[in-house]
C-alpha angles and dihedrals in degrees: 000000000000092000094063094108101140111146092030129093090241135092128193108235101162136008125200119187134178102205122150130191128004120308142134131235121203115241089235089061093051089049089052091051091049093050092047091050092050092049093051092046091049091052091051092045093051089056095057112088094198090066091071108108111261096229096188090055090049090054092052091049089052090051090056088060093055109110113236115266094031129102104298096193114132112256121252111245115219118189127191116225134184102207145004094272092057090046091056091051093048093046090052089050091059107258116169094208137025118210123198125182119186148140104279092219092064105010105052094083090050090049091054090052091053090045091057091051093050091050090059089054093043089239125144117251120208120199110208122208114224111275092219117041122186112232093236090058098052091092089059092058092046088055091050092050092049092054132056096260093114094047094105091058123083100186133037131181123215133196095199143012093261099108101019097104094046093050093049092049098043100033107029092167096055117102116228124213125189121217130216093277089080088073099222104187103157145015093269095060091040092052091047094053091048090051090051090059109272113140094200133009130202111231119233114273087225091073121097122243089254091053091048089051091050094053095041091050087063101036103026115180092014089076127077123195127197109233105167141013143067110310118224110225102175 
């Protein structure tokens, strides 16, 4: 019961206990102990600076996986953040891109703050459109796209084709990335999205590493690959 740590960065390797005599413990109590332990470990882990991902080392490790004869450029590391504080930490760690996805009604101001910070570090900022958009809010995004509100941004990321045409018409200089929701599983779908106007497309997380390598060997920097983070399944 205590080893059920899926969805956390922890793994139970060894358990020492000092119980004596016969007794029983409710499962709910064990679950409580596990949650308390995870919370305390997480607090300790967040205070240790050396737990921040060494992005430059990650790039070098990725380079080691590059088959000989293929493009040996170091990959660009893009990290998703939720606020300016996270962005500062990630920028200091050496990220090449900062990605922010948020509700435009409440999150556009926050996105502009992060954008200003990335400019100071000469790092690319990617504004992500919400992956799920309520039908009664679509008009709001149409109004945004038909104004100059997105003018400060140079890159956006879409989860569908819904706003692709409007962005290309109203903001011809903006680069458009596609996220994993596009379900790119082969070269045919990848080529089609690129023809439609996407500058880069995230490959489906259902592909194997070998399949990722095969597509990236043909399309190089126009492919993105998810390497770490919680995966949305519904």
